[in-house]
N, CA and C atoms of all chains as a GROMACS GRO file, in nm:
protein
  606
    1MET      N    1  -1.570   1.496   1.309
    1MET     CA    2  -1.443   1.520   1.274
    1MET      C    3  -1.506   1.298   1.305
    2TYR      N    4  -1.405   1.253   1.229
    2TYR     CA    5  -1.481   1.084   1.232
    2TYR      C    6  -1.318   1.004   1.319
    3ASP      N    7  -1.424   0.941   1.322
    3ASP     CA    8  -1.306   0.790   1.419
    3ASP      C    9  -1.298   0.704   1.344
    4VAL      N   10  -1.198   0.590   1.396
    4VAL     CA   11  -1.206   0.491   1.315
    4VAL      C   12  -1.362   0.407   1.300
    5ASP      N   13  -1.379   0.414   1.427
    5ASP     CA   14  -1.540   0.309   1.447
    5ASP      C   15  -1.660   0.391   1.342
    6SER      N   16  -1.633   0.538   1.370
    6SER     CA   17  -1.788   0.576   1.339
    6SER      C   18  -1.776   0.622   1.143
    7LEU      N   19  -1.600   0.616   1.073
    7LEU     CA   20  -1.571   0.605   0.944
    7LEU      C   21  -1.661   0.464   0.898
    8TYR      N   22  -1.610   0.337   0.996
    8TYR     CA   23  -1.649   0.240   0.956
    8TYR      C   24  -1.859   0.221   0.903
    9ALA      N   25  -1.907   0.243   1.002
    9ALA     CA   26  -2.003   0.303   1.051
    9ALA      C   27  -2.076   0.398   0.886
   10LYS      N   28  -2.002   0.447   0.845
   10LYS     CA   29  -2.061   0.547   0.761
   10LYS      C   30  -2.054   0.491   0.641
   11LEU      N   31  -1.878   0.494   0.618
   11LEU     CA   32  -1.834   0.410   0.490
   11LEU      C   33  -1.935   0.214   0.455
   12LYS      N   34  -1.950   0.164   0.503
   12LYS     CA   35  -1.993   0.048   0.530
   12LYS      C   36  -2.192   0.093   0.464
   13GLU      N   37  -2.207   0.141   0.535
   13GLU     CA   38  -2.373   0.222   0.465
   13GLU      C   39  -2.366   0.297   0.316
   14LEU      N   40  -2.236   0.306   0.271
   14LEU     CA   41  -2.224   0.446   0.211
   14LEU      C   42  -2.168   0.336   0.083
   15GLN      N   43  -2.097   0.245   0.057
   15GLN     CA   44  -2.038   0.203   0.004
   15GLN      C   45  -2.093   0.051  -0.044
   16GLU      N   46  -2.126  -0.052   0.052
   16GLU     CA   47  -2.214  -0.208   0.061
   16GLU      C   48  -2.334  -0.167  -0.051
   17PRO      N   49  -2.416  -0.032  -0.049
   17PRO     CA   50  -2.527  -0.061  -0.137
   17PRO      C   51  -2.410  -0.058  -0.284
   18LYS      N   52  -2.314   0.003  -0.311
   18LYS     CA   53  -2.259   0.019  -0.430
   18LYS      C   54  -2.144  -0.130  -0.502
   19GLY      N   55  -2.154  -0.219  -0.392
   19GLY     CA   56  -2.087  -0.311  -0.435
   19GLY      C   57  -1.970  -0.346  -0.387
   20LEU      N   58  -1.936  -0.252  -0.260
   20LEU     CA   59  -1.826  -0.260  -0.204
   20LEU      C   60  -1.783  -0.283  -0.125
   21TYR      N   61  -1.781  -0.450  -0.089
   21TYR     CA   62  -1.757  -0.511   0.060
   21TYR      C   63  -1.656  -0.460   0.181
   22PHE      N   64  -1.624  -0.396   0.267
   22PHE     CA   65  -1.565  -0.449   0.364
   22PHE      C   66  -1.470  -0.551   0.336
   23ASN      N   67  -1.318  -0.575   0.339
   23ASN     CA   68  -1.243  -0.735   0.356
   23ASN      C   69  -1.304  -0.823   0.489
   24ARG      N   70  -1.298  -0.940   0.505
   24ARG     CA   71  -1.378  -0.911   0.611
   24ARG      C   72  -1.241  -0.949   0.796
   25ASP      N   73  -1.112  -0.957   0.654
   25ASP     CA   74  -0.970  -0.909   0.749
   25ASP      C   75  -1.030  -0.814   0.836
   26GLU      N   76  -1.076  -0.778   0.987
   26GLU     CA   77  -1.092  -0.670   1.084
   26GLU      C   78  -1.032  -0.634   1.119
   27GLU      N   79  -0.875  -0.635   1.090
   27GLU     CA   80  -0.739  -0.552   1.208
   27GLU      C   81  -0.727  -0.458   1.084
   28LEU      N   82  -0.703  -0.552   0.951
   28LEU     CA   83  -0.657  -0.514   0.806
   28LEU      C   84  -0.744  -0.381   0.782
   29VAL      N   85  -0.862  -0.400   0.800
   29VAL     CA   86  -0.964  -0.252   0.798
   29VAL      C   87  -0.967  -0.171   0.866
   30ARG      N   88  -0.969  -0.198   1.015
   30ARG     CA   89  -0.966  -0.101   1.082
   30ARG      C   90  -0.823  -0.030   1.058
   31ASP      N   91  -0.649  -0.095   1.042
   31ASP     CA   92  -0.566  -0.006   1.031
   31ASP      C   93  -0.551   0.071   0.936
   32LEU      N   94  -0.619   0.016   0.815
   32LEU     CA   95  -0.638   0.107   0.676
   32LEU      C   96  -0.765   0.213   0.674
   33LEU      N   97  -0.815   0.223   0.749
   33LEU     CA   98  -0.954   0.328   0.788
   33LEU      C   99  -0.861   0.395   0.842
   34ASN      N  100  -0.830   0.386   0.984
   34ASN     CA  101  -0.682   0.473   1.069
   34ASN      C  102  -0.534   0.498   0.979
   35SER      N  103  -0.528   0.472   0.914
   35SER     CA  104  -0.419   0.503   0.761
   35SER      C  105  -0.553   0.670   0.686
   36LEU      N  106  -0.661   0.569   0.652
   36LEU     CA  107  -0.755   0.736   0.573
   36LEU      C  108  -0.774   0.831   0.667
   37LEU      N  109  -0.784   0.810   0.758
   37LEU     CA  110  -0.773   0.928   0.862
   37LEU      C  111  -0.629   1.034   0.852
   38ILE      N  112  -0.529   0.907   0.874
   38ILE     CA  113  -0.408   0.983   0.867
   38ILE      C  114  -0.423   1.134   0.786
   39ASN      N  115  -0.426   1.000   0.696
   39ASN     CA  116  -0.397   1.092   0.527
   39ASN      C  117  -0.470   1.249   0.556
   40LYS      N  118  -0.644   1.196   0.583
   40LYS     CA  119  -0.709   1.322   0.547
   40LYS      C  120  -0.632   1.406   0.675
   41ASP      N  121  -0.617   1.432   0.769
   41ASP     CA  122  -0.520   1.533   0.803
   41ASP      C  123  -0.385   1.569   0.755
   42ARG      N  124  -0.282   1.464   0.711
   42ARG     CA  125  -0.253   1.488   0.636
   42ARG      C  126  -0.265   1.567   0.502
   43TYR      N  127  -0.289   1.522   0.458
   43TYR     CA  128  -0.323   1.587   0.269
   43TYR      C  129  -0.500   1.689   0.304
   44GLY      N  130  -0.554   1.665   0.364
   44GLY     CA  131  -0.676   1.710   0.332
   44GLY      C  132  -0.800   1.624   0.264
   45TYR      N  133  -0.706   1.496   0.239
   45TYR     CA  134  -0.798   1.354   0.135
   45TYR      C  135  -0.788   1.308   0.163
   46MET      N  136  -0.893   1.180   0.180
   46MET     CA  137  -0.830   1.042   0.206
   46MET      C  138  -0.746   0.965   0.067
   47ALA      N  139  -0.664   1.031   0.094
   47ALA     CA  140  -0.547   0.910   0.017
   47ALA      C  141  -0.533   0.851   0.023
   48CYS      N  142  -0.505   0.724  -0.077
   48CYS     CA  143  -0.516   0.570  -0.071
   48CYS      C  144  -0.377   0.537   0.008
   49PRO      N  145  -0.424   0.471   0.098
   49PRO     CA  146  -0.305   0.394   0.229
   49PRO      C  147  -0.159   0.428   0.157
   50CYS      N  148  -0.191   0.296   0.089
   50CYS     CA  149  -0.087   0.192   0.005
   50CYS      C  150   0.001   0.286  -0.096
   51ARG      N  151  -0.045   0.414  -0.156
   51ARG     CA  152   0.047   0.463  -0.200
   51ARG      C  153   0.095   0.624  -0.225
   52LEU      N  154   0.224   0.620  -0.281
   52LEU     CA  155   0.290   0.766  -0.189
   52LEU      C  156   0.184   0.899  -0.288
   53ALA      N  157   0.079   0.947  -0.169
   53ALA     CA  158   0.021   1.125  -0.215
   53ALA      C  159   0.136   1.151  -0.246
   54SER      N  160   0.059   1.261  -0.323
   54SER     CA  161   0.189   1.412  -0.383
   54SER      C  162   0.160   1.492  -0.287
   55GLY      N  163   0.060   1.500  -0.229
   55GLY     CA  164  -0.025   1.623  -0.176
   55GLY      C  165  -0.104   1.697  -0.272
   56ILE      N  166  -0.044   1.729  -0.396
   56ILE     CA  167  -0.140   1.808  -0.457
   56ILE      C  168  -0.289   1.699  -0.533
   57TYR      N  169  -0.414   1.784  -0.469
   57TYR     CA  170  -0.481   1.751  -0.490
   57TYR      C  171  -0.517   1.688  -0.615
   58GLU      N  172  -0.548   1.811  -0.736
   58GLU     CA  173  -0.589   1.786  -0.885
   58GLU      C  174  -0.511   1.625  -0.888
   59MET      N  175  -0.383   1.634  -0.885
   59MET     CA  176  -0.259   1.505  -0.959
   59MET      C  177  -0.319   1.348  -0.828
   60ASP      N  178  -0.389   1.333  -0.689
   60ASP     CA  179  -0.410   1.270  -0.630
   60ASP      C  180  -0.549   1.214  -0.654
   61LYS      N  181  -0.614   1.301  -0.704
   61LYS     CA  182  -0.758   1.232  -0.719
   61LYS      C  183  -0.789   1.148  -0.753
   62ASP      N  184  -0.708   1.085  -0.862
   62ASP     CA  185  -0.739   0.920  -0.928
   62ASP      C  186  -0.736   0.787  -0.726
   63ILE      N  187  -0.634   0.870  -0.696
   63ILE     CA  188  -0.610   0.740  -0.586
   63ILE      C  189  -0.696   0.781  -0.423
   64ILE      N  190  -0.800   0.911  -0.428
   64ILE     CA  191  -0.931   0.909  -0.343
   64ILE      C  192  -0.961   0.770  -0.365
   65CYS      N  193  -0.994   0.762  -0.162
   65CYS     CA  194  -1.024   0.644  -0.154
   65CYS      C  195  -1.204   0.620  -0.159
   66PRO      N  196  -1.233   0.578  -0.271
   66PRO     CA  197  -1.224   0.439  -0.340
   66PRO      C  198  -1.149   0.475  -0.459
   67CYS      N  199  -1.014   0.452  -0.452
   67CYS     CA  200  -1.017   0.475  -0.598
   67CYS      C  201  -1.030   0.446  -0.729
   68SER      N  202  -0.978   0.495  -0.804
   68SER     CA  203  -1.003   0.485  -0.949
   68SER      C  204  -1.023   0.363  -1.016
   69TYR      N  205  -0.886   0.309  -0.943
   69TYR     CA  206  -0.855   0.198  -0.977
   69TYR      C  207  -0.964   0.030  -0.914
   70ALA      N  208  -1.011   0.062  -0.793
   70ALA     CA  209  -1.076   0.024  -0.687
   70ALA      C  210  -1.178  -0.108  -0.778
   71TRP      N  211  -1.247  -0.074  -0.838
   71TRP     CA  212  -1.366  -0.098  -0.930
   71TRP      C  213  -1.340  -0.272  -1.042
   72PRO      N  214  -1.266  -0.184  -1.157
   72PRO     CA  215  -1.173  -0.289  -1.198
   72PRO      C  216  -1.056  -0.377  -1.162
   73ASP      N  217  -0.977  -0.367  -1.042
   73ASP     CA  218  -0.908  -0.476  -0.962
   73ASP      C  219  -1.053  -0.563  -0.884
   74ILE      N  220  -1.107  -0.502  -0.820
   74ILE     CA  221  -1.216  -0.597  -0.747
   74ILE      C  222  -1.283  -0.699  -0.836
   75GLN      N  223  -1.275  -0.620  -1.028
   75GLN     CA  224  -1.322  -0.744  -1.036
   75GLN      C  225  -1.219  -0.854  -1.110
   76GLU      N  226  -1.124  -0.790  -1.134
   76GLU     CA  227  -1.029  -0.865  -1.233
   76GLU      C  228  -0.921  -0.980  -1.022
   77TYR      N  229  -0.937  -0.899  -0.929
   77TYR     CA  230  -0.894  -0.963  -0.890
   77TYR      C  231  -0.970  -1.032  -0.752
   78GLY      N  232  -1.101  -0.927  -0.706
   78GLY     CA  233  -1.161  -0.982  -0.619
   78GLY      C  234  -1.102  -0.840  -0.495
   79SER      N  235  -1.060  -0.800  -0.483
   79SER     CA  236  -0.962  -0.677  -0.405
   79SER      C  237  -0.933  -0.564  -0.505
   80CYS      N  238  -0.938  -0.439  -0.405
   80CYS     CA  239  -0.888  -0.322  -0.451
   80CYS      C  240  -0.766  -0.358  -0.365
   81TYR      N  241  -0.656  -0.223  -0.456
   81TYR     CA  242  -0.512  -0.284  -0.418
   81TYR      C  243  -0.521  -0.282  -0.326
   82CYS      N  244  -0.528  -0.183  -0.173
   82CYS     CA  245  -0.463  -0.211  -0.032
   82CYS      C  246  -0.527  -0.294   0.035
   83GLY      N  247  -0.645  -0.332  -0.038
   83GLY     CA  248  -0.719  -0.502   0.060
   83GLY      C  249  -0.825  -0.446   0.131
   84LEU      N  250  -0.911  -0.302   0.148
   84LEU     CA  251  -0.965  -0.243   0.210
   84LEU      C  252  -1.115  -0.254   0.106
   85TYR      N  253  -1.149  -0.297   0.027
   85TYR     CA  254  -1.283  -0.345  -0.068
   85TYR      C  255  -1.260  -0.440  -0.129
   86VAL      N  256  -1.320  -0.527  -0.092
   86VAL     CA  257  -1.297  -0.695  -0.189
   86VAL      C  258  -1.458  -0.714  -0.226
   87SER      N  259  -1.467  -0.824  -0.336
   87SER     CA  260  -1.543  -0.855  -0.365
   87SER      C  261  -1.606  -1.045  -0.261
   88PRO      N  262  -1.741  -1.032  -0.245
   88PRO     CA  263  -1.815  -1.108  -0.204
   88PRO      C  264  -1.763  -1.236  -0.174
   89GLU      N  265  -1.720  -1.277  -0.306
   89GLU     CA  266  -1.606  -1.398  -0.295
   89GLU      C  267  -1.531  -1.418  -0.225
   90TRP      N  268  -1.428  -1.273  -0.254
   90TRP     CA  269  -1.279  -1.268  -0.183
   90TRP      C  270  -1.358  -1.308  -0.044
   91ASN      N  271  -1.433  -1.253   0.073
   91ASN     CA  272  -1.509  -1.322   0.210
   91ASN      C  273  -1.524  -1.416   0.179
   92GLU      N  274  -1.522  -1.435   0.121
   92GLU     CA  275  -1.642  -1.612   0.113
   92GLU      C  276  -1.467  -1.750   0.089
   93GLY      N  277  -1.410  -1.635   0.052
   93GLY     CA  278  -1.253  -1.761   0.049
   93GLY      C  279  -1.306  -1.857  -0.094
   94THR      N  280  -1.364  -1.822  -0.184
   94THR     CA  281  -1.411  -1.884  -0.334
   94THR      C  282  -1.286  -1.858  -0.404
   95ILE      N  283  -1.225  -1.812  -0.423
   95ILE     CA  284  -1.166  -1.706  -0.520
   95ILE      C  285  -0.964  -1.715  -0.453
   96PRO      N  286  -0.887  -1.697  -0.495
   96PRO     CA  287  -0.739  -1.733  -0.428
   96PRO      C  288  -0.696  -1.601  -0.412
   97HIS      N  289  -0.639  -1.574  -0.269
   97HIS     CA  290  -0.657  -1.440  -0.239
   97HIS      C  291  -0.521  -1.403  -0.323
   98VAL      N  292  -0.466  -1.353  -0.416
   98VAL     CA  293  -0.367  -1.290  -0.497
   98VAL      C  294  -0.278  -1.136  -0.424
   99HIS      N  295  -0.211  -1.102  -0.463
   99HIS     CA  296  -0.115  -0.996  -0.457
   99HIS      C  297  -0.218  -0.903  -0.603
  100VAL      N  298  -0.212  -0.813  -0.553
  100VAL     CA  299  -0.290  -0.731  -0.678
  100VAL      C  300  -0.153  -0.614  -0.726
  101PRO      N  301  -0.122  -0.640  -0.849
  101PRO     CA  302  -0.062  -0.556  -0.921
  101PRO      C  303  -0.080  -0.387  -0.878
  102GLU      N  304   0.000  -0.334  -0.912
  102GLU     CA  305  -0.026  -0.151  -0.961
  102GLU      C  306  -0.077  -0.145  -1.054
  103ARG      N  307  -0.202  -0.054  -1.041
  103ARG     CA  308  -0.294  -0.062  -1.170
  103ARG      C  309  -0.224   0.107  -1.250
  104ARG      N  310  -0.234   0.169  -1.111
  104ARG     CA  311  -0.209   0.375  -1.204
  104ARG      C  312  -0.063   0.347  -1.206
  105PRO      N  313  -0.028   0.393  -1.382
  105PRO     CA  314  -0.012   0.447  -1.478
  105PRO      C  315   0.109   0.507  -1.363
  106PRO      N  316   0.233   0.458  -1.381
  106PRO     CA  317   0.358   0.546  -1.331
  106PRO      C  318   0.355   0.721  -1.301
  107GLU      N  319   0.363   0.706  -1.430
  107GLU     CA  320   0.339   0.822  -1.498
  107GLU      C  321   0.294   0.949  -1.437
  108LYS      N  322   0.167   0.907  -1.376
  108LYS     CA  323   0.074   0.969  -1.260
  108LYS      C  324   0.134   0.967  -1.163
  109LEU      N  325   0.238   0.957  -1.079
  109LEU     CA  326   0.271   0.989  -0.998
  109LEU      C  327   0.433   1.028  -1.006
  110LEU      N  328   0.476   0.997  -1.113
  110LEU     CA  329   0.588   1.053  -1.124
  110LEU      C  330   0.588   1.222  -1.214
  111ALA      N  331   0.417   1.199  -1.222
  111ALA     CA  332   0.425   1.377  -1.272
  111ALA      C  333   0.389   1.432  -1.120
  112ALA      N  334   0.284   1.372  -1.059
  112ALA     CA  335   0.257   1.442  -0.985
  112ALA      C  336   0.404   1.504  -0.848
  113LEU      N  337   0.492   1.386  -0.845
  113LEU     CA  338   0.592   1.384  -0.767
  113LEU      C  339   0.716   1.574  -0.846
  114GLY      N  340   0.700   1.508  -0.959
  114GLY     CA  341   0.805   1.640  -1.020
  114GLY      C  342   0.700   1.796  -1.054
  115ALA      N  343   0.562   1.774  -1.002
  115ALA     CA  344   0.495   1.884  -0.982
  115ALA      C  345   0.534   1.959  -0.803
  116GLY      N  346   0.651   1.890  -0.734
  116GLY     CA  347   0.710   1.895  -0.607
  116GLY      C  348   0.613   1.860  -0.520
  117GLY      N  349   0.521   1.776  -0.569
  117GLY     CA  350   0.412   1.693  -0.456
  117GLY      C  351   0.551   1.546  -0.372
  118MET      N  352   2.765  -1.373   0.354
  118MET     CA  353   2.632  -1.273   0.420
  118MET      C  354   2.597  -1.124   0.263
  119GLY      N  355   2.525  -1.140   0.229
  119GLY     CA  356   2.506  -1.047   0.127
  119GLY      C  357   2.504  -0.951   0.211
  120ASP      N  358   2.413  -0.807   0.083
  120ASP     CA  359   2.369  -0.665   0.147
  120ASP      C  360   2.285  -0.687   0.285
  121LYS      N  361   2.265  -0.593   0.343
  121LYS     CA  362   2.127  -0.546   0.438
  121LYS      C  363   2.040  -0.572   0.380
  122VAL      N  364   1.918  -0.671   0.442
  122VAL     CA  365   1.820  -0.650   0.359
  122VAL      C  366   1.747  -0.504   0.359
  123LYS      N  367   1.689  -0.507   0.304
  123LYS     CA  368   1.624  -0.316   0.272
  123LYS      C  369   1.491  -0.304   0.207
  124LEU      N  370   1.394  -0.267   0.282
  124LEU     CA  371   1.280  -0.196   0.270
  124LEU      C  372   1.212  -0.086   0.289
  125TYR      N  373   1.135  -0.074   0.159
  125TYR     CA  374   1.091   0.107   0.140
  125TYR      C  375   0.946   0.060   0.174
  126ALA      N  376   0.896   0.145   0.238
  126ALA     CA  377   0.752   0.110   0.253
  126ALA      C  378   0.669   0.276   0.306
  127LEU      N  379   0.545   0.196   0.317
  127LEU     CA  380   0.439   0.376   0.365
  127LEU      C  381   0.380   0.336   0.473
  128SER      N  382   0.394   0.434   0.625
  128SER     CA  383   0.402   0.403   0.737
  128SER      C  384   0.238   0.337   0.732
  129THR      N  385   0.128   0.391   0.634
  129THR     CA  386  -0.016   0.357   0.634
  129THR      C  387  -0.071   0.326   0.576
  130CYS      N  388   0.052   0.216   0.499
  130CYS     CA  389   0.000   0.044   0.390
  130CYS      C  390  -0.026  -0.054   0.470
  131GLY      N  391  -0.122  -0.160   0.492
  131GLY     CA  392  -0.126  -0.284   0.555
  131GLY      C  393   0.000  -0.339   0.502
  132HIS      N  394  -0.019  -0.343   0.380
  132HIS     CA  395   0.072  -0.426   0.280
  132HIS      C  396   0.232  -0.453   0.383
  133CYS      N  397   0.268  -0.278   0.382
  133CYS     CA  398   0.383  -0.310   0.422
  133CYS      C  399   0.391  -0.323   0.594
  134LYS      N  400   0.284  -0.306   0.658
  134LYS     CA  401   0.304  -0.347   0.776
  134LYS      C  402   0.318  -0.485   0.746
  135ARG      N  403   0.228  -0.590   0.694
  135ARG     CA  404   0.262  -0.736   0.661
  135ARG      C  405   0.389  -0.836   0.653
  136THR      N  406   0.479  -0.710   0.570
  136THR     CA  407   0.574  -0.739   0.551
  136THR      C  408   0.692  -0.697   0.663
  137LYS      N  409   0.649  -0.585   0.688
  137LYS     CA  410   0.743  -0.583   0.884
  137LYS      C  411   0.736  -0.699   0.951
  138GLU      N  412   0.584  -0.744   0.943
  138GLU     CA  413   0.580  -0.778   1.102
  138GLU      C  414   0.664  -0.939   1.032
  139LEU      N  415   0.626  -1.016   0.920
  139LEU     CA  416   0.741  -1.099   0.880
  139LEU      C  417   0.900  -1.111   0.870
  140LEU      N  418   0.973  -0.955   0.804
  140LEU     CA  419   1.092  -0.966   0.864
  140LEU      C  420   1.131  -0.967   1.009
  141GLN      N  421   1.034  -0.875   1.139
  141GLN     CA  422   1.052  -0.903   1.277
  141GLN      C  423   1.020  -1.033   1.305
  142ASN      N  424   0.913  -1.130   1.246
  142ASN     CA  425   0.855  -1.283   1.326
  142ASN      C  426   1.012  -1.355   1.272
  143LYS      N  427   1.078  -1.344   1.167
  143LYS     CA  428   1.216  -1.423   1.122
  143LYS      C  429   1.301  -1.374   1.212
  144GLY      N  430   1.316  -1.248   1.257
  144GLY     CA  431   1.464  -1.175   1.311
  144GLY      C  432   1.558  -1.193   1.225
  145VAL      N  433   1.493  -1.121   1.074
  145VAL     CA  434   1.574  -1.051   0.983
  145VAL      C  435   1.646  -0.919   1.017
  146ASP      N  436   1.750  -0.931   0.974
  146ASP     CA  437   1.827  -0.775   1.026
  146ASP      C  438   1.824  -0.684   0.923
  147TYR      N  439   1.691  -0.565   0.972
  147TYR     CA  440   1.646  -0.507   0.762
  147TYR      C  441   1.654  -0.340   0.811
  148ASP      N  442   1.698  -0.304   0.686
  148ASP     CA  443   1.704  -0.135   0.777
  148ASP      C  444   1.474  -0.116   0.711
  149VAL      N  445   1.410   0.014   0.732
  149VAL     CA  446   1.320   0.025   0.687
  149VAL      C  447   1.295   0.156   0.693
  150THR      N  448   1.265   0.212   0.557
  150THR     CA  449   1.229   0.345   0.532
  150THR      C  450   1.120   0.403   0.491
  151ASP      N  451   1.014   0.478   0.555
  151ASP     CA  452   0.865   0.460   0.588
  151ASP      C  453   0.870   0.620   0.455
  152VAL      N  454   0.902   0.616   0.324
  152VAL     CA  455   0.911   0.771   0.233
  152VAL      C  456   0.790   0.847   0.266
  153ASP      N  457   0.626   0.773   0.312
  153ASP     CA  458   0.576   0.858   0.312
  153ASP      C  459   0.576   1.014   0.450
  154GLN      N  460   0.708   0.959   0.516
  154GLN     CA  461   0.693   1.003   0.650
  154GLN      C  462   0.830   1.095   0.668
  155LEU      N  463   0.922   1.074   0.496
  155LEU     CA  464   1.032   1.176   0.466
  155LEU      C  465   0.979   1.334   0.424
  156GLU      N  466   1.019   1.444   0.456
  156GLU     CA  467   1.019   1.555   0.376
  156GLU      C  468   1.103   1.584   0.312
  157GLY      N  469   1.096   1.664   0.247
  157GLY     CA  470   1.218   1.801   0.155
  157GLY      C  471   1.293   1.711   0.100
  158GLU      N  472   1.418   1.733   0.078
  158GLU     CA  473   1.525   1.609   0.046
  158GLU      C  474   1.566   1.510   0.058
  159GLU      N  475   1.514   1.466   0.167
  159GLU     CA  476   1.516   1.346   0.211
  159GLU      C  477   1.494   1.232   0.159
  160ARG      N  478   1.318   1.284   0.106
  160ARG     CA  479   1.216   1.247   0.058
  160ARG      C  480   1.323   1.221  -0.088
  161GLN      N  481   1.310   1.348  -0.130
  161GLN     CA  482   1.287   1.302  -0.302
  161GLN      C  483   1.443   1.239  -0.307
  162GLU      N  484   1.520   1.226  -0.218
  162GLU     CA  485   1.676   1.086  -0.255
  162GLU      C  486   1.606   0.941  -0.218
  163ALA      N  487   1.464   0.972  -0.154
  163ALA     CA  488   1.399   0.755  -0.072
  163ALA      C  489   1.321   0.804  -0.239
  164ILE      N  490   1.309   0.894  -0.258
  164ILE     CA  491   1.278   0.862  -0.414
  164ILE      C  492   1.329   0.774  -0.501
  165GLU      N  493   1.394   0.870  -0.581
  165GLU     CA  494   1.491   0.826  -0.654
  165GLU      C  495   1.584   0.691  -0.606
  166GLU      N  496   1.626   0.680  -0.522
  166GLU     CA  497   1.680   0.541  -0.444
  166GLU      C  498   1.524   0.411  -0.491
  167VAL      N  499   1.403   0.422  -0.472
  167VAL     CA  500   1.312   0.329  -0.478
  167VAL      C  501   1.282   0.310  -0.677
  168LYS      N  502   1.310   0.406  -0.697
  168LYS     CA  503   1.302   0.421  -0.830
  168LYS      C  504   1.410   0.315  -0.879
  169GLN      N  505   1.520   0.316  -0.860
  169GLN     CA  506   1.629   0.246  -0.884
  169GLN      C  507   1.530   0.074  -0.893
  170TYR      N  508   1.512   0.042  -0.788
  170TYR     CA  509   1.501  -0.070  -0.802
  170TYR      C  510   1.315  -0.137  -0.894
  171ASN      N  511   1.253  -0.007  -0.858
  171ASN     CA  512   1.110  -0.010  -0.804
  171ASN      C  513   1.042   0.072  -0.931
  172PRO      N  514   1.086   0.070  -1.078
  172PRO     CA  515   1.026   0.280  -1.156
  172PRO      C  516   0.852   0.259  -1.126
  173SER      N  517   0.826   0.153  -1.068
  173SER     CA  518   0.615   0.169  -1.068
  173SER      C  519   0.645   0.309  -0.870
  174LEU      N  520   0.715   0.292  -0.836
  174LEU     CA  521   0.733   0.315  -0.727
  174LEU      C  522   0.613   0.338  -0.637
  175SER      N  523   0.595   0.171  -0.621
  175SER     CA  524   0.492   0.120  -0.579
  175SER      C  525   0.567   0.104  -0.389
  176PHE      N  526   0.456   0.015  -0.354
  176PHE     CA  527   0.508  -0.029  -0.218
  176PHE      C  528   0.432  -0.125  -0.153
  177PRO      N  529   0.502  -0.194  -0.088
  177PRO     CA  530   0.623  -0.262  -0.017
  177PRO      C  531   0.773  -0.260  -0.094
  178THR      N  532   0.881  -0.185  -0.138
  178THR     CA  533   0.963  -0.254  -0.211
  178THR      C  534   1.074  -0.317  -0.107
  179LEU      N  535   1.086  -0.460  -0.145
  179LEU     CA  536   1.222  -0.493  -0.022
  179LEU      C  537   1.276  -0.536  -0.094
  180VAL      N  538   1.444  -0.510  -0.095
  180VAL     CA  539   1.549  -0.534  -0.156
  180VAL      C  540   1.651  -0.648  -0.062
  181ILE      N  541   1.641  -0.772  -0.132
  181ILE     CA  542   1.726  -0.850  -0.090
  181ILE      C  543   1.829  -0.911  -0.102
  182GLY      N  544   1.905  -0.822  -0.078
  182GLY     CA  545   2.073  -0.939  -0.204
  182GLY      C  546   1.984  -0.838  -0.363
  183ASP      N  547   2.066  -0.944  -0.464
  183ASP     CA  548   1.995  -0.883  -0.548
  183ASP      C  549   1.836  -0.908  -0.626
  184LYS      N  550   1.791  -0.908  -0.509
  184LYS     CA  551   1.656  -0.945  -0.578
  184LYS      C  552   1.576  -0.854  -0.507
  185CYS      N  553   1.483  -0.766  -0.564
  185CYS     CA  554   1.360  -0.709  -0.557
  185CYS      C  555   1.227  -0.725  -0.540
  186ILE      N  556   1.204  -0.754  -0.442
  186ILE     CA  557   1.025  -0.831  -0.401
  186ILE      C  558   0.939  -0.672  -0.434
  187VAL      N  559   0.840  -0.697  -0.520
  187VAL     CA  560   0.699  -0.596  -0.525
  187VAL      C  561   0.616  -0.604  -0.448
  188GLY      N  562   0.573  -0.523  -0.300
  188GLY     CA  563   0.424  -0.608  -0.315
  188GLY      C  564   0.379  -0.673  -0.180
  189TYR      N  565   0.322  -0.764  -0.114
  189TYR     CA  566   0.390  -0.871   0.011
  189TYR      C  567   0.353  -1.006  -0.062
  190LYS      N  568   0.404  -1.058  -0.085
  190LYS     CA  569   0.398  -1.223  -0.155
  190LYS      C  570   0.538  -1.289  -0.061
  191LYS      N  571   0.452  -1.353   0.007
  191LYS     CA  572   0.491  -1.393   0.152
  191LYS      C  573   0.586  -1.557   0.106
  192ASP      N  574   0.604  -1.591  -0.005
  192ASP     CA  575   0.669  -1.700  -0.027
  192ASP      C  576   0.755  -1.695  -0.098
  193GLU      N  577   0.735  -1.572  -0.192
  193GLU     CA  578   0.840  -1.518  -0.310
  193GLU      C  579   0.937  -1.483  -0.177
  194ILE      N  580   0.935  -1.358  -0.065
  194ILE     CA  581   1.002  -1.330   0.027
  194ILE      C  582   1.093  -1.432   0.135
  195GLU      N  583   1.016  -1.539   0.185
  195GLU     CA  584   1.070  -1.608   0.233
  195GLU      C  585   1.180  -1.697   0.170
  196GLU      N  586   1.137  -1.724   0.029
  196GLU     CA  587   1.221  -1.791  -0.020
  196GLU      C  588   1.379  -1.735  -0.078
  197ALA      N  589   1.347  -1.570  -0.150
  197ALA     CA  590   1.433  -1.504  -0.126
  197ALA      C  591   1.541  -1.481   0.049
  198LEU      N  592   1.445  -1.472   0.139
  198LEU     CA  593   1.577  -1.489   0.268
  198LEU      C  594   1.656  -1.576   0.338
  199GLN      N  595   1.590  -1.736   0.246
  199GLN     CA  596   1.691  -1.854   0.232
  199GLN      C  597   1.816  -1.856   0.187
  200GLU      N  598   1.743  -1.796   0.060
  200GLU     CA  599   1.881  -1.780  -0.024
  200GLU      C  600   2.002  -1.678  -0.004
  201HIS      N  601   1.922  -1.580   0.059
  201HIS     CA  602   2.021  -1.457   0.126
  201HIS      C  603   2.108  -1.476   0.267
  202VAL      N  604   2.055  -1.648   0.295
  202VAL     CA  605   2.187  -1.640   0.462
  202VAL      C  606   2.266  -1.664   0.414
   0.00000   0.00000   0.00000
């Protein structure tokens, strides 16, 4: 089972070649990795720490980290919704750090919660 | 002095943590509900409450008087707090 350090190393090795870079804010990253481990325990999968998961895998698939919205958010804002993964420009500070609005359609969450999530 | 400041959050969310820290640093008297920590009916009630302010059900959802601020928007939160005193 992972702890924060081993998860950090594993994800960095796995995601960086794909263009997903950890936020330079180490404290935030470590908090969020810890949250992913909490959600793994809770739900059996690493649901996004900043979204209310339903606990139903099929309905939460789009918010399993890295979520389906990470790429479009990083391209548009330089950061994913929760701030774990960012663009090089975000880390270099050459783009403004703005609030990333929720891209996930609310119907998806409402449907999941309606299904007893 | 208006209604008490109310924060709906997730215990796992970094932006929610920052919002809590901001409110604490400013000495704001506020209520917080970590919706992911609730279960059953209590959770359902909290979800319904959040939906009234923020139909997207995203977090943090911060209610200051008649203002609802979604997300960790420091400037907007500070401004709303000043007007709320």
